[in-house]
BAFIGU-552469 format. One record per residue: residue number from 1; residue in three letters; x, y, z of N, C-alpha, C in turn. Coordinates in steps of 0.001 Angstrom, whole numbers, padded with zeros to 6 digits, always signed. Atoms other than C-alpha are relative to their C-alpha. Last residue first. Example, Ala and Ser with C-alpha at 12.3 -4.5 7.8 and 13.67 -1.06 7.14 Angstrom:
REM residues 2
2  ser  -000820  -001190  -000060  +013670  -001060  +007140  -000770  +001090  +000730
1  ala  +000890  -001190  +000000  +012300  -004500  +007800  +000900  +001200  +000000
//
This chain:
REM residues 286
286  lys  +001002  +000030  +000679  +163754  +181543  +131699  -001123  +000787  +000330
285  asn  +001195  +000661  -000385  +166467  +182761  +133325  -000746  -000164  -001017
284  lys  +000978  -000515  -000518  +169592  +184149  +131353  -000909  -000688  +000725
283  ile  +001042  +000810  -000873  +172537  +182896  +129956  -000851  +000622  +001037
282  ile  +000514  -000962  -000845  +175098  +184958  +127744  -001117  -000653  +000343
281  tyr  +001544  +000584  +000204  +177357  +181945  +126027  -000494  +001237  +000507
280  ile  +000670  -000659  -000957  +180826  +183251  +124795  -001524  -000060  +000107
279  leu  +001101  -000948  +000310  +182551  +180901  +122344  -000547  +000586  +001255
278  ser  +000676  +000002  -001639  +185623  +179414  +121806  -000998  +001209  -000834
277  ser  -001066  +000657  -001001  +187593  +178345  +118445  -000845  -000165  +001394
276  ala  -001365  -000793  -000412  +184384  +180170  +116558  +000925  -001260  +000799
275  glu  -000611  +001100  -001119  +181552  +177712  +115127  +001204  +000335  +000275
274  lys  +000423  -000360  -001232  +179188  +180355  +113499  +000377  -000948  +001355
273  thr  +000773  +000867  -000508  +179097  +178826  +110325  -000295  -000295  +001762
272  lys  +001022  +000292  +000747  +179586  +181584  +108046  -001227  -001305  +001150
271  phe  +000929  -001097  +000025  +181585  +184149  +110351  -001366  -000878  -000442
270  ser  +000487  -000220  -001270  +183334  +180990  +111752  -001349  +000988  -000471
269  lys  +001206  +001285  -000283  +184710  +179947  +108571  -001112  +000323  +000633
268  leu  +000935  -000178  +001305  +186820  +183157  +108581  -001052  -000876  -000190
267  asn  +000776  -001271  +000058  +187707  +182890  +111799  -000798  -000024  -000881
266  ser  +000792  +000670  -001028  +189008  +179007  +111306  -000731  +001248  +000595
265  val  +001079  +000845  +000900  +190935  +180413  +108076  -000822  -000494  +001220
264  leu  +000777  -000631  +000510  +192769  +183073  +110689  -001214  -000409  -001111
263  gly  +001272  -000891  -001027  +193445  +180573  +113116  -000622  +000744  -000601
262  ile  +001429  +000658  -000335  +194588  +178028  +110649  -000725  +000843  +000651
261  trp  +000599  +000211  +000985  +197257  +180723  +108932  -001758  -000895  +000679
260  phe  +000791  -001216  -000064  +198369  +182138  +112391  -001171  -000409  -001029
259  gly  +001360  -000082  -001123  +199236  +178277  +113109  -000691  +001360  -000254
258  lys  +000840  +000866  +000169  +201476  +178166  +109705  -001481  -000170  +001012
257  ile  +001021  -000385  +001487  +202792  +181201  +110049  -000642  -000831  +000155
256  pro  +000718  -000894  -000156  +203798  +180617  +113796  -000973  +000487  -001294
255  asn  +000928  -000242  +001298  +205067  +177547  +113432  -000410  +000830  -000113
254  met  +000760  -000952  +000043  +205819  +176862  +117172  -000749  -000033  -001205
253  lys  -000449  -001115  -000314  +207719  +173481  +117372  -001131  +000939  -000297
252  gly  -001302  -000111  -000584  +207354  +169713  +117819  +000723  +001320  +000505
251  ser  -001083  -000102  +000833  +205417  +169317  +114806  +001081  +000158  +000954
250  lys  +000328  +000863  +001257  +201585  +168517  +116050  +001386  -000274  -000474
249  tyr  +000348  +001567  -000557  +201944  +169633  +119892  +000092  -001072  -001186
248  lys  -001121  +000260  -000957  +203673  +173017  +118847  -000217  -001617  -000057
247  glu  -001455  -000022  +001155  +201384  +173573  +115746  +001134  -000779  +000880
246  ser  +000171  +001010  +000575  +198206  +173141  +118341  +001280  -000592  -000911
245  leu  -000644  +001085  -000906  +200068  +175512  +120599  -000277  -001258  -000828
244  leu  -001850  +000144  -000502  +200130  +178016  +117615  +000142  -001013  +000925
243  ser  -000458  +000579  +001176  +196230  +176985  +116575  +001377  +000275  +000256
242  val  -000143  +001573  -000088  +195207  +177403  +120276  +000601  -000700  -001401
241  tyr  -000460  +001083  -001053  +196155  +180985  +120063  +000278  -001369  +000121
240  phe  -001230  -000139  +000436  +194982  +181929  +116760  +001077  -000704  +001254
239  ala  -000476  +000777  +001354  +191843  +180702  +117370  +001313  +000019  -000482
238  asp  -000516  +001656  -000495  +191453  +181915  +120793  +000515  -000620  -001087
237  phe  -001256  +000199  -000469  +191723  +185710  +119587  +000345  -001630  +000368
236  leu  -000436  +000254  +001050  +187944  +185506  +117942  +001894  -000342  +000246
235  met  -001020  -000387  -000900  +186190  +184754  +121074  +000937  -000321  -001415
234  pro  -001398  +000533  +000441  +182833  +184379  +119291  +001013  +000678  +000518
233  lys  -000763  -000941  +000797  +179450  +185423  +120759  +001304  -000823  -000274
232  val  -001195  +001001  +000213  +176246  +183207  +121596  +001296  +000954  -000525
231  lys  -000676  -000406  +001063  +173042  +185075  +122685  +001532  -000874  +000190
230  lys  +000362  -001239  +000934  +170512  +184376  +124744  +000602  +000045  -000691
229  val  -001198  -000859  +000808  +171332  +180849  +126164  -000829  +001047  -000428
228  glu  +000055  -000154  +001503  +168367  +179961  +128742  +001056  +000585  -000661
227  met  -000701  -001543  +000506  +167834  +179137  +132266  +000133  -000424  -001556
226  ser  +000768  -000827  +000256  +165453  +176428  +133561  +000489  +001262  -000175
225  val  +000727  -000663  -001067  +167794  +174548  +135661  -000617  +000886  -000354
224  lys  +000491  +000376  -000813  +167928  +171779  +133074  -000052  +000949  +001575
223  ser  +001661  -000007  +000199  +168072  +174557  +130219  -000445  -001038  +001571
222  val  +001025  -001084  -000568  +171432  +175242  +131521  -001331  -000058  -000231
221  leu  -000706  +000264  -001727  +173134  +171467  +130443  -000756  +001225  +000958
220  lys  +000689  +001106  -000947  +170852  +171469  +127364  +000315  +000069  +001304
219  ser  +001638  +000109  -000183  +171905  +174957  +126011  -000588  -001364  +000765
218  ile  +000265  -001001  -001217  +175497  +174347  +126707  -001409  +000058  +000422
217  ser  -000519  +000824  -001232  +175844  +170823  +124663  -000544  +001031  +001394
216  ser  +001362  +000740  -000462  +173744  +172565  +121840  +000397  -000748  +001171
215  lys  +000858  -000660  -000080  +176842  +174859  +121297  -001294  -000651  +000347
214  asn  +000571  -000211  +001308  +179307  +172432  +121282  -001158  +000891  +000972
213  phe  +001567  -000383  +000258  +181310  +171750  +124572  -000003  -000064  -001351
212  his  +000020  -000522  +001168  +184203  +169617  +125872  -001139  +000137  -000832
211  trp  +001257  -000063  +000747  +184648  +168348  +129563  +000195  +000701  -001085
210  leu  +000681  +001006  -000282  +187165  +167468  +132060  -001003  +000108  -001398
209  his  +001812  -000448  +000454  +189803  +170029  +130651  -000911  -001303  -000128
208  arg  +000025  -001170  -000471  +193093  +169752  +132526  -001539  +000092  -000018
207  pro  +001565  +000299  -000548  +192874  +165923  +131546  -000373  +001153  +001142
206  val  -000257  +001068  -000774  +193765  +166679  +128624  +000712  -000246  +001031
205  asp  -001081  +000103  -001040  +194184  +170030  +127187  -000629  -000508  +001348
204  phe  +000739  +001155  -000579  +191097  +169668  +124372  +000798  +000017  +001351
203  ala  +000878  -000263  -000769  +192113  +173448  +123257  -000556  -001425  +001068
202  ala  -000576  -000463  -001550  +195587  +172067  +122231  -001056  +000626  +000970
201  trp  +000324  -001088  -000205  +194005  +170306  +119400  +000346  +000480  +001275
200  tyr  -001376  -000829  -000354  +196813  +167704  +118477  -001088  +001488  +000191
199  asn  -000793  +000537  -001087  +194075  +164799  +118469  +001036  +000908  +000527
198  lys  +000457  +001484  -000198  +191990  +166213  +115498  +000890  +000485  +001750
197  tyr  -001041  +000850  -001443  +193984  +169460  +114694  -000144  -001312  +000178
196  tyr  -001561  +000046  +001069  +191594  +170342  +111467  +001425  -000742  +000921
195  leu  +000335  +000761  +001298  +188269  +169878  +113141  +001701  -000459  -000571
194  ala  +000172  +001298  -001062  +189294  +171856  +116383  -000047  -001324  -001058
193  asp  -001492  +000421  -000280  +190780  +174305  +113831  -000016  -001208  +000915
192  tyr  -000602  +000403  +001180  +187341  +174700  +112235  +001313  -000892  +000377
191  ser  -000453  -000941  +000777  +185373  +174865  +114959  +000707  -000820  -000628
190  lys  +000446  +000157  +001202  +183076  +171824  +116472  +000403  +000974  -001081
189  tyr  -000679  +001401  +000689  +185314  +171055  +119641  -000439  -000295  -001953
188  asn  +001200  +000417  +000340  +184018  +174739  +121142  +000690  -001102  -001354
187  pro  +000256  +000489  +001237  +186066  +176039  +123778  -000704  -000774  -000579
186  val  -000617  +001329  +000124  +184455  +177821  +126417  +000581  -000412  -001235
185  ala  -000819  -000097  +001250  +183204  +181115  +127602  +000853  -001194  -000120
184  ile  -001072  +000864  +000232  +180320  +181290  +130225  +000512  +000007  -001144
183  ile  -000759  -000180  +001207  +178166  +184365  +131213  +001230  -001029  -000327
182  leu  -001202  +000994  +000163  +175593  +183872  +133730  +000807  +000046  -001388
181  thr  -000456  +000461  +001155  +173244  +187162  +134176  +001182  -001027  +000015
180  gly  -001491  +000389  +000266  +171200  +188057  +136856  +000528  -000550  -001283
179  asn  -000525  -000926  +001474  +167698  +189442  +136410  +001058  -000132  -000201
178  pro  +000722  +000232  +001070  +166769  +187105  +139416  -000068  +000490  -001181
177  lys  +001543  -000729  -000368  +169652  +187815  +141263  -000678  -000549  -001097
176  leu  +000206  -000918  +000532  +172505  +185018  +140839  -001225  +000972  +000478
175  leu  -000790  -001309  +000021  +173869  +182934  +143432  -000544  +001431  -000811
174  lys  +000396  -000024  -001564  +171093  +179990  +143177  +000924  +001649  +000054
173  lys  +001478  -001003  +000374  +171634  +180424  +139323  -000364  +000383  +001459
172  phe  -000468  -001537  +000683  +175809  +179710  +139926  -001611  +000736  -000438
171  ala  -000564  -000903  -001095  +174643  +176546  +142495  +000168  +001633  -000886
170  ala  +000926  -000031  -000988  +172805  +174680  +139822  +000047  +001133  +001069
169  ile  +000678  -000484  +000425  +175451  +175178  +137133  -001260  +000418  +000944
168  gln  -000038  -001060  +000145  +177428  +173594  +139776  -000381  +000869  -000966
167  glu  -000029  -000274  -001277  +175796  +170602  +140286  +000247  +001691  +000053
166  glu  +001251  -000422  +000068  +174733  +169994  +136731  +000048  +000363  +001565
165  leu  +000398  -001580  +001003  +178707  +170398  +135918  -001445  -000008  +000603
164  asp  +001731  +000261  -000471  +179826  +167708  +138983  -000635  +001433  -000904
163  pro  +001002  +001682  +000021  +183392  +168096  +138143  -001203  +000733  +000279
162  leu  +000842  +000336  -001256  +184781  +171816  +137008  -000744  -001242  +000079
161  his  -001165  +000402  -000488  +187732  +172511  +134357  -000750  -000513  +001470
160  glu  -000420  +001413  +000491  +185348  +172750  +131207  +001250  -000657  +001218
159  leu  +000916  +001105  -000255  +183433  +175332  +133322  +000559  -001131  -000505
158  val  -000007  +000840  -001557  +186642  +177414  +133718  -001008  -000898  -000463
157  his  -000878  +001464  +000232  +187602  +179049  +130327  +000006  -000696  +001231
156  trp  -000665  -000019  +001589  +186139  +182606  +131170  +000579  -001344  -000088
155  leu  -000736  +001203  +000161  +183430  +181738  +133899  +000644  +000253  -001370
154  thr  -000529  +000088  +001105  +181379  +184941  +134677  +001037  -001314  +000320
153  ile  -000839  +001108  -000051  +178695  +185726  +137100  +000564  -000633  -001114
152  val  -000602  +000870  +001609  +176890  +188943  +136450  +000880  -001084  +001091
151  asp  +000585  -000368  +001578  +174345  +190431  +138932  +000559  -000381  -001040
150  phe  -000969  -000768  +000924  +175539  +189080  +142259  -001135  +000200  -001608
149  ser  -000606  -001129  -000226  +173885  +188052  +145472  +000821  +000675  -000946
148  glu  -000049  -001216  +000701  +170943  +186346  +144974  +000988  +001076  +000159
147  pro  +000590  +000202  +001389  +171779  +183330  +147321  -000441  +001670  -000232
146  lys  +001308  +000375  +000305  +174075  +184135  +150035  -000609  -000060  -001284
145  phe  +000653  -001768  +000194  +177661  +183384  +149794  -001381  -000279  +000060
144  lys  +000421  -000978  -001036  +178991  +180204  +151503  -000599  +001416  -000073
143  ser  +001622  +000866  -000526  +178476  +177459  +148986  -000203  +000965  +001351
142  leu  +001172  -000002  +000813  +181292  +179292  +146894  -001291  -000415  +000486
141  gln  +000507  -001074  -000639  +183902  +179621  +150082  -001443  +000321  -000960
140  asp  +000929  +000205  -000742  +184937  +176131  +149147  -000562  +000927  +000769
139  thr  +001281  +000857  +000700  +186561  +176806  +145757  -001056  +000227  +001470
138  asn  -000274  +001344  +000273  +189217  +179300  +147722  -001409  -000308  -000622
137  phe  -000272  +001089  -001018  +189016  +183009  +147919  +000065  -001076  -000759
136  val  +000423  +001131  +001035  +189338  +186483  +145979  +000551  -001271  +001137
135  leu  +001365  +000151  +000186  +188692  +189814  +147756  -000164  -001270  -001130
134  asp  +000422  +001052  -001077  +192107  +190078  +149553  -001662  -000196  -000307
133  asn  -000016  -000287  -001274  +192633  +193792  +148298  -000525  -001127  +000420
132  thr  +001298  -000258  -000476  +191970  +193209  +144995  -000451  +000373  +000917
131  lys  +000434  -000543  +001173  +195385  +192825  +142936  -001488  +000811  +000627
130  lys  -000538  -001415  +000320  +197141  +191498  +145805  -000148  +001233  -001099
129  asn  +000277  -000521  -001417  +194379  +188813  +146558  +000647  +001485  -000100
128  ala  +001261  -000584  -000165  +195042  +187951  +142835  -000428  +001019  +000993
127  ile  -000162  -000688  +000788  +198603  +187174  +143208  -000626  +000858  -000139
126  asp  -000812  -001121  -001197  +197785  +185207  +146437  +000403  +000991  -001006
125  arg  +000624  -000570  -000910  +195122  +183267  +144392  +000620  +001119  +000600
124  ala  +000609  -001146  +000451  +197250  +182618  +141317  -000824  +000780  +000757
123  gln  -001240  -000724  +000054  +200191  +180777  +143904  -001464  +000913  -001094
122  asn  -000999  -001112  -001075  +197375  +179152  +145954  +000694  +001076  -000856
121  asn  -001778  -000016  -000025  +195543  +177739  +142755  +000231  +000981  +000616
120  pro  -000270  +001646  -000599  +191424  +176809  +143469  +001540  +000429  +000373
119  glu  -001256  +000852  +000582  +190485  +180348  +142694  +000434  -000840  +000704
118  ile  -000197  +001534  -000326  +186950  +182153  +143059  +001269  -000545  -000424
117  gly  -000417  +000974  +000611  +186595  +185958  +143057  -000027  -001202  +000826
116  thr  -000422  +001025  -000392  +184772  +188660  +143905  +000240  -001025  -000320
115  val  -000253  +001134  +000683  +184003  +192267  +142547  +000050  -001111  +001256
114  asn  -000109  +000454  -001099  +181827  +195442  +143480  +000379  -001273  -000535
113  trp  +001311  +001168  -000293  +181737  +197075  +140071  +000794  -000286  +001594
112  asn  +000920  -000615  -000737  +183283  +200636  +139653  -000949  -001344  +000586
111  asn  +000923  -000149  +000391  +185551  +200306  +136993  -001385  -000170  +000664
110  asp  -000627  -001602  +000682  +189021  +200206  +138422  -001405  +000252  -000712
109  lys  -000311  -000497  -001148  +187024  +196827  +140127  +000511  +001426  -000086
108  ala  +001367  -000309  -000506  +186048  +195492  +136727  +000108  +001012  +001042
107  thr  +000749  -000847  +001346  +189783  +195856  +135331  -001772  +000099  +000489
106  gln  -000268  -001382  -000106  +190873  +194188  +138800  -000608  +001057  -000935
105  leu  +000900  -000443  -001069  +188388  +191368  +138413  +000766  +001619  +000485
104  phe  +000997  -000326  +000092  +189840  +190846  +135133  -000835  +000409  +001114
103  asp  -000060  -001784  +001422  +193318  +191071  +135675  -001012  -000034  -000184
102  gly  +000955  -001016  -000217  +192682  +188344  +138729  +000284  +001575  -001030
101  thr  -000571  -001065  -000737  +195617  +185860  +138597  -000580  +001370  +000305
100  gly  -001376  +000514  +000226  +193455  +182824  +137784  +000509  +001596  +000832
99  cys  -000470  -001471  +000254  +189600  +184328  +138213  +001361  -000046  -000315
98  gly  -000725  +000505  +000741  +187846  +180601  +137982  +001221  +001274  -000195
97  val  -000219  +001125  -000456  +184602  +182021  +139407  +001126  -000563  -001343
96  asp  -000889  +000511  +001034  +184457  +185766  +138653  +000550  -001149  +000610
95  leu  -000816  +001131  -000348  +181651  +187017  +140693  +000811  -000716  -001064
94  leu  -000406  +000711  +001035  +180277  +190829  +140080  +000716  -001756  +000925
93  asn  -000924  +000852  -000658  +178289  +193053  +141843  -000092  -001274  -000827
92  lys  -001138  +000573  +000514  +176987  +195772  +140485  +001116  -000813  +000438
91  thr  -000988  +000578  -001074  +174708  +197425  +142779  +001235  -000623  -000624
90  asp  -000701  -001074  -000985  +172995  +199592  +140380  +000960  -000231  +001057
89  ser  +001165  -000588  -001126  +172589  +197353  +138095  +000598  +000761  +000428
88  ala  -000134  -000998  -001240  +175111  +196482  +134900  -001631  +000136  +000513
87  phe  +001113  +000632  -000902  +174175  +193729  +132244  +000032  +000614  +001334
86  ser  +001159  +000146  +000902  +175637  +196076  +129218  -000744  -000960  +001028
85  asn  +000445  -001171  -000274  +178869  +196643  +131506  -001687  +000294  -000835
84  ile  +000531  -000075  -001373  +179806  +192695  +131626  -000903  +001799  +000389
83  leu  +000886  +000847  +000402  +180100  +193216  +127660  -000697  -000328  +001510
82  lys  +001092  -000398  +000721  +182268  +196115  +127943  -001295  -000816  -000114
81  leu  +000464  -001414  -001294  +184490  +194878  +130990  -001216  +000670  -001071
80  lys  +001034  +000618  -001217  +184870  +191504  +128913  -000361  +000948  +000781
79  lys  +001190  +000619  +000411  +185929  +193629  +125960  -000845  -000662  +000500
78  lys  +000715  -001284  +000440  +188578  +195901  +127502  -001759  -000986  -000306
77  leu  +000670  -000266  -001077  +190110  +192518  +129134  -001142  +001166  +000153
76  ser  +001330  +000640  -000289  +190119  +191047  +125909  -000530  +000514  +001362
75  ile  +000666  -000849  +000919  +192846  +194099  +124713  -001584  -000998  +000408
74  thr  +000497  -001160  -000541  +194787  +193091  +127751  -001159  +000666  -000802
73  arg  +000724  +000260  -000834  +194589  +189459  +127201  -000187  +001381  +000418
72  val  +000895  +000254  +000303  +196193  +190199  +123808  -001075  -000092  +000844
71  leu  +000628  -001238  +000794  +198963  +191815  +125098  -001451  -000176  -000641
70  his  +000499  -000973  -001032  +199488  +189331  +127755  -000250  +001245  -000725
69  tyr  +000993  +000019  -000161  +199644  +186575  +124850  -000440  +000814  +001201
68  val  +001286  -000305  +001066  +201695  +188436  +122773  -000763  -000580  +001094
67  lys  +000447  -001088  +000101  +204116  +188521  +125907  -000942  +000329  -001047
66  glu  +000292  -000478  -000960  +204066  +184881  +126457  -000411  +001830  +000382
65  phe  +001314  +001103  +000074  +204718  +183537  +123038  -000925  +000841  +001043
64  leu  +001128  -000896  +000529  +207659  +186731  +123271  -001256  -000874  -000604
63  asn  -000050  +000338  +001510  +209101  +184618  +125993  -000930  +000964  -001059
62  arg  -001824  +000626  -000228  +209396  +184904  +129868  +000600  -000022  -001767
61  gln  -000012  -000140  +001342  +206129  +187036  +130486  +001449  -000188  -000738
60  ser  -001687  +000065  +000653  +205735  +185487  +133629  -000353  +000451  -001324
59  asp  -000311  -000977  +000513  +202298  +186519  +135313  +001037  +000230  -000830
58  thr  -001078  -001236  -000105  +201113  +183623  +136579  -000149  +000935  -000751
57  his  -000513  -000202  -001354  +198421  +180830  +136805  +000831  +000753  +000611
56  ser  +000699  -000302  -000981  +196821  +181617  +133716  +000367  +000008  +001484
55  ile  -000425  -001752  -000061  +200058  +180991  +132035  -001331  +000578  +000857
54  tyr  +001182  -000394  -000558  +200553  +177227  +132763  -000607  +001546  +000112
53  asp  +000716  -000878  +001296  +203659  +177109  +131036  -001447  -000284  +000385
52  glu  -000033  -001032  +000281  +205419  +176525  +134254  -000678  +000752  -001456
51  ser  -000933  -000097  +001273  +203736  +173594  +134690  +000293  +001353  +000117
50  lys  -001474  -000691  -000527  +202078  +171983  +138119  +000749  +000038  -001637
49  tyr  +000088  -001407  +000286  +198304  +171868  +136752  +001628  +000723  +000300
48  tyr  -000153  -000069  +001114  +198176  +167927  +136422  +000355  +001788  -000755
47  glu  -001122  +000439  +001070  +198958  +167495  +139466  +000349  +000229  -000877
46  pro  -000912  -001152  -000019  +195984  +169379  +140964  +001529  -000166  -000598
45  leu  +000166  -001053  +000841  +193876  +166578  +139977  +000981  +001218  -000209
44  lys  -000932  +000203  +001077  +195489  +164132  +142085  -000220  +001028  -001251
43  asp  -001018  -000538  -000995  +192996  +164963  +145445  +001196  -000365  -001382
42  leu  -000160  -001072  -000583  +189793  +165154  +142791  +001748  +000210  +000883
41  thr  +000884  -000005  -001614  +190248  +161981  +141341  +000593  +001706  +000335
40  pro  -001299  +000292  -001275  +192231  +162181  +137940  -001535  -000048  +001130
39  gln  -000061  -001295  -000746  +189074  +161486  +134858  +000717  -000201  +001542
38  pro  +000373  -000117  -001306  +189713  +158454  +132573  +000180  +001509  +000616
37  met  +000309  +001542  -000540  +188119  +159378  +130352  +001573  -000401  -000164
36  thr  -001496  +001083  -000002  +187717  +162707  +129320  -000169  -000801  +000781
35  glu  -001065  +000393  -001431  +184343  +163574  +128659  +001331  -000409  -000044
34  leu  -000572  +001134  -000090  +182779  +164895  +125189  +000738  -000077  +001396
33  phe  -001167  -000285  -000370  +179632  +167285  +125196  +000824  -001536  -000082
32  gly  -001191  -000320  +000957  +176674  +166034  +123541  +000978  +000451  +000246
31  tyr  -000133  -001600  +000324  +174099  +166581  +126428  +000835  +000199  -001180
30  glu  +000649  -001001  -000536  +172581  +163026  +126904  -000203  +001460  -000420
29  ser  +001216  +000160  +000649  +174480  +161048  +124625  -001154  +000637  +000018
28  asn  +000839  +000527  -000859  +177865  +161714  +125798  -001327  +000274  -000315
27  gln  +001215  -001245  +000089  +180826  +161919  +123629  -001455  -000922  +001050
26  ile  +000983  +000925  -000339  +183908  +159591  +125525  -001644  +001233  -000595
25  leu  +001282  -001369  -000301  +187170  +161807  +124761  -001256  -001081  -000581
24  glu  +001296  +000265  +000593  +189928  +159074  +125915  -001122  +000904  -000175
23  phe  +001737  -000099  -000427  +192854  +160289  +127374  -000480  -000529  -000835
22  glu  +001305  -000229  +000714  +196760  +159542  +127312  -001350  -000135  +000203
21  glu  +000417  +001282  -000416  +199782  +160233  +129664  -001420  +000392  -001084
20  gly  -000485  +000756  +000886  +202447  +162792  +128731  -001314  -001233  -000269
19  ser  -000311  +001633  -000149  +202425  +163993  +132057  +000240  -000728  -001308
18  val  -000868  +000667  -000853  +202894  +167751  +131818  +000295  -001429  -000083
17  ser  -000572  -000907  -000856  +201839  +169810  +128735  +000446  -000450  +001441
16  tyr  -001177  -000699  +000167  +201214  +167515  +125873  +000775  +001013  +001047
15  asp  -000411  -001160  -000316  +198607  +165483  +127602  +001109  +000429  -000250
14  lys  -001056  +000329  -001046  +197614  +162959  +124731  +000009  +001122  +000811
13  val  -001217  -000902  -000110  +194587  +162646  +123174  +001106  -000433  +001015
12  lys  -001153  +000424  -001023  +192340  +159658  +122015  +000717  +001110  -000170
11  leu  -001299  -000178  +000434  +188996  +160608  +120054  +001201  -000217  +001142
10  tyr  -000064  -001420  +001005  +185514  +160402  +120057  +001506  +000277  -000790
9  thr  -001530  -000554  -000136  +185188  +157053  +121877  +000241  +001408  -001204
8  his  -001433  +000311  +000457  +181449  +155760  +121827  +001376  +001090  +000370
7  asn  +000033  +001299  +001104  +178747  +155834  +124575  +001289  -000024  -000770
6  ser  -001146  +000228  +001065  +178451  +157979  +127199  -000325  -001096  -000636
5  asn  +000592  -000523  +001301  +174748  +158576  +129195  +001363  +000034  -000914
4  lys  +000978  +001004  +000173  +176163  +156528  +132356  -000803  +000487  -001477
3  asn  +000226  +000281  +001652  +178986  +158389  +132008  -001109  -000758  -000190
2  val  -000513  +001278  +000380  +178983  +159970  +136102  -000220  -000074  -001455
1  met  +000773  +000441  +000986  +178703  +163368  +136646  +000336  -001044  -000150
//
């Protein structure tokens, strides 16, 4: 997707994880999301993921922060399973795009789902395949699946990483069964913690996050392929995780008390504003 519909700079944000480079967030006037500019070329993008701190690509528990992350992930997996179970059909075919190390796929598989995963990172894919008996594939496999193959397609904090948004959404629609469900979870730059931390907000995560969404931008994007957001749910744990990282970027240290407080305030405000740090979108055909 080109940025012909973009206009002003929303923020300038630094890559705190890997390169230290600065990027601009440009407002897209057609959809309302923010675009990371300049976007790395596809051949150079993997270089920005080469960090031992990129937790979703490893199962490491080297410190208290990572141990807490994995504890929270265990709780989140149960919530995700409950969500997809509410959309299960007789076949229970699940595609998880950007499945990381495969924990969600393993949980679904253990609960009688027929699972398939897509993961571009070699290290994460190898770990996931050990958990799922080689049911996780590289990105190029996506185009080889038969149309209308899946009851549920999930992207847990993945859409913001994908180039060619309109093509991707159209591809997911094609792979869904007529009454299938697309579930997308992404950070929300309209949340309190995003507005509080501004350019230090960890969920901007440039340039790995190519796009930065709000509720209206997701609705506009899926409407292009005659799909509709039916429900939006908050991911309350994300506010704490993101705020802790944001404190580290802002002050140079984790500052857990301050990070927890901002995460709590963000969640409390979201009960009224419906603008949580991350949001889950339940999407169906119109």
